[in-house]
C-alpha positions, 0 to 999 in steps of 0.5 A, spaced: 710 575 535 710 573 528 714 567 526 721 569 523 723 565 517 730 563 514 735 559 517 737 558 524 743 563 524 738 568 520 733 567 525 738 568 531 741 574 528 734 577 527 732 576 535 739 578 537 738 585 533 731 586 536 730 583 543 737 581 545 736 581 552 730 576 551 732 569 554 734 563 549 737 558 553 735 556 560 739 551 563 736 547 568 741 548 574 745 553 570 745 561 568 740 563 562 743 565 556 740 571 552 739 571 544 744 577 544 749 572 548 748 566 544 749 570 538 755 573 540 758 566 542 756 563 535 760 569 532 766 568 536 767 561 534 765 563 527 771 568 527 776 563 530 774 558 525 776 563 520 782 564 523 784 557 523 783 556 516 776 552 516 774 553 509 767 553 507 764 547 505 768 543 510 766 539 515 767 540 523 766 534 528 763 536 535 762 531 540 758 535 546 753 534 551 747 538 551 749 544 554 750 551 551 756 550 547 753 545 543 748 550 540 753 556 539 759 552 536 754 549 531 751 556 529 758 558 529 760 553 524 754 554 520 756 562 519 763 560 517 760 556 511 762 549 514 758 543 516 757 541 523 758 533 524 755 532 531 757 525 534 753 521 539 757 522 546 756 514 546 760 513 540 767 510 542 772 505 539 771 503 532 764 506 531 767 513 532 773 511 528 768 510 522 765 517 523 771 520 523 774 517 517 767 517 513 766 525 515 773 527 514 773 533 519 778 539 518 777 540 525 774 537 532 770 540 537 770 536 543 768 536 551 774 535 556 770 528 558 770 525 552 777 527 548 781 521 550 776 517 545 780 520 539 787 519 542 788 513 538 784 514 532 788 520 531 794 517 531 792 512 525 790 518 521 795 521 516 793 528 516 789 528 523 785 535 524 786 540 530 782 538 536 779 543 540 777 541 547 771 545 551 773 544 559 779 545 563 783 539 561 789 541 566 785 537 571 787 530 572 783 524 570 782 527 563 787 525 558 787 529 551 790 528 544 797 531 544 796 536 539 789 538 542 788 546 544 783 549 549 777 552 547 780 558 551 786 558 547 782 557 540 778 563 541 783 568 545 784 574 541 778 574 536 773 579 535 766 576 534 765 575 526 761 582 524 758 579 517 751 577 516 753 572 511 749 566 513 746 560 510 740 559 507 734 554 507 738 550 501 744 549 505 746 543 509 745 545 517 748 538 519 750 531 517 747 526 522 749 519 523 744 514 523 745 507 526 747 502 522 743 496 522 745 493 515 752 496 515 756 502 518 752 508 520 751 513 514 751 521 515 744 524 512 745 531 509 740 535 512 738 542 510 736 548 514 729 548 510 728 540 512 729 542 520 725 548 520 719 544 517 720 539 523 720 544 528 714 547 525 710 541 525 712 539 532 712 546 536 709 551 532 703 548 529 702 546 537 701 553 539 708 555 541 709 563 542 714 567 545 711 567 552 712 559 552 718 555 553 720 548 550 723 543 555 728 539 552 733 533 554 734 531 547 741 532 545 744 536 539 747 530 535 739 528 534 734 532 529 729 532 535 734 536 539 736 541 533 729 542 531 727 545 538 732 551 538 730 552 531 722 552 533 723 556 539 728 562 536 722 563 530 717 565 535 722 568 540 721 563 546 726 559 551 729 552 550 729 549 557 735 545 557 737 539 561 743 535 559 739 528 561 732 526 561 730 525 569 723 522 570 724 524 577 725 531 576 721 532 570 715 535 573 719 540 578 723 542 572 717 544 568 714 547 573 720 551 575 721 554 568 714 555 566 715 550 560 709 549 556 711 544 550 715 538 550 716 532 546 716 525 550 718 518 548 712 513 550 717 510 554 718 516 558 711 517 558 710 510 561 714 512 567 711 518 568 704 515 568 707 510 573 709 514 578 705 515 584 699 520 584 699 527 587 693 532 588 697 537 584 699 533 578 695 537 573 697 543 576 703 545 571 704 549 565 705 544 560 699 545 554 701 540 549 705 534 549 708 531 543 708 523 544 712 519 540 709 513 539 703 514 543 701 510 549 695 506 549 693 510 556 694 517 552 687 519 554 689 518 562 696 521 561 692 527 558 687 528 563 691 526 569 696 532 567 691 537 565 694 537 558 693 535 550 697 530 547 699 530 540 703 525 535 707 525 529 712 521 525 719 523 522 726 521 522 733 524 520 731 523 513 725 526 513 721 532 515 714 530 519 709 528 513 704 526 518 702 529 525 695 529 529 695 536 529 690 535 535 688 529 539 689 523 535 683 518 535 687 512 538 694 510 540 696 507 534 696 512 529 702 517 527 697 522 524 694 525 518 698 527 512 700 534 513 698 540 508 700 547 507 707 550 506 710 543 506 707 541 500 709 533 501 706 527 497 706 520 500 705 513 497 705 506 500 708 502 495 710 494 494 717 492 492 716 494 485 714 501 487 706 500 485 701 503 490 698 498 494 690 498 495 687 502 501 688 499 507 694 494 505 701 495 508 706 498 504 713 502 504 712 509 505 715 513 499 715 521 500 717 527 495 716 534 497 713 540 493 717 545 496 725 545 495 730 543 500 725 540 505 728 533 505 734 530 506 740 531 500 742 524 501 748 520 504 755 523 505 760 520 501 755 515 498 752 516 492 750 509 491 746 509 497 743 516 495 741 513 489 738 507 492 734 511 496 732 516 491 728 511 486 723 513 481 723 521 484 721 518 491 725 518 497 724 510 500 724 511 507 724 503 509 718 504 513 712 500 512 705 503 514 698 503 512 692 508 512 685 507 514 679 510 510 679 516 514 686 518 512 690 516 518 696 513 517 699 507 522 706 505 522 707 498 522 715 497 522 721 498 519 721 494 512 727 489 514 724 488 521 717 486 519 716 479 522 714 474 517 710 468 521 706 463 518 704 467 512 702 473 516 706 480 516 707 482 524 708 489 526 713 488 532 710 495 534 703 493 534 705 487 538 708 491 543 702 496 543 698 490 546 703 488 551 704 494 554 697 495 555 697 489 560 697 491 567 704 490 570 708 491 564 713 497 564 715 496 557 716 490 552 720 489 545 718 484 540 723 480 536 723 475 531 726 468 532 728 463 526 723 458 526 725 451 524 719 451 520 721 457 516 720 464 516 720 467 524 717 465 531 715 471 535 719 473 542 717 478 547 721 481 552 718 484 558 720 489 563 715 489 569 713 495 572 715 496 579 713 491 584 709 487 579 709 479 579 706 478 572 707 471 569 708 469 562 701 465 563 698 471 566 700 475 560 698 470 555 691 470 558 691 478 558 693 478 550 688 472 548 682 475 548 684 482 544 690 480 540 690 476 533 692 469 534 697 469 529 700 475 533 701 471 540 708 470 542 711 463 542 717 465 547 716 470 553 722 473 557 722 477 563 728 482 564 730 487 568 731 493 563 733 494 556 739 496 553 738 504 551 741 509 547 743 514 551 740 520 548 733 518 546 732 512 550 730 508 545 731 500 546 737 497 542 733 491 539 739 489 535 742 487 542 735 483 544 735 479 537 742 476 539 740 474 546 739 466 546 733 463 548 734 460 555 732 455 560 727 461 563 724 462 556 717 461 556 715 457 550 708 456 548 709 450 544 712 446 551 705 447 554 
């Protein structure tokens, strides 16, 4: 079928009217939900929110695991004219309190297993919002805020919202909070048109059709999760939902549910590749995998599992300016500039916004020819919005380089580039070299202050199962292939890295705080 244009609530309304019995949400281990059923549930929430006097333009906070309610509550909020603030289910304490105070929700919708995290926070507010709890909170072990109501009670007696007034592309679909690295987390105002473009780049350009299905374990409090539902709805396909990523169950899920497309982070791809080989590895329905970032073994991954590997670059603040739209030439690139409907322009610049010569590294700045396809700033932070939107361009804080063939390469976060002996070192590139060494499951490169000024380089390594790789063996493998100034001074082996619960990204801030120990290998002590 042709791609349906419009905001996701508009697209859902069309699908519910024309093919109401087609499956939209295909939950692993659960009951599938059709387009008609999801639309009806969303409209129930819209009506209940209106009855609760949730005003257009106000914020509604959600804290929900990746289950169907996270989808239809989001869409119900949108059709009520309000703006969802989806919160990471790992947030608690001071971090959660900051987001509550910062976003000032008029109502909170939370899963019963998470509701107790709001109890002490709400006591400190002068005008606490209503809390709606999804799940049976009469069961012991799930304390909830005193004024909370059950979702059943909140929805009781309402009829589905009958109207067709829905948001358009320029309206904000959600406020996504980014991790605070130099200060508190800030909420990114993401319009529907931006989310649509990301889904197109990730799935529709990769050939998703109504006969296909997206496998997703990415939660609805991240852009990576939200754009999945948008892309699937535009062509009438299914989203196969798993609440948490499982390397063990990945291929069983893909085969059982006929999944044709998915996104995998490189850490997950590495774990999948390291599992024991089976004769039927390539006998699966996956056609294309969007791998972010790429593994050095991407060709091995593609051949072993009988699929095509693509890649792209995006963030909460951006659509996807770069994508490979086909097999990339190497594992370090994140694609070429996307052209067409996105109308995106990019430059690589120095600290004065002057464009750097070809081949040199510079900060990526972006602007779009099409309206509303990039973030609308940061919630309640006009000064940060102005700082990011300088000279008519959005400053990403990401450092890139471009080769003579037009391929772009992510170097590092601007503030995370390691400066050593007059050279800028990309932690991303260091990790790419280290991860290619047999016996390495994953690695993280971080800066350590040097007594000589600038930084020294430390690499922390998680060994593959059963591997006995030593620091000396690692250095011996790196010396022939890695520039000398990029060779690490310090090496540590650890059992695992701290990860974000949803996307399995390494929490580098915690690794930077780890002290050197007597077990730390030091090249200068040899």
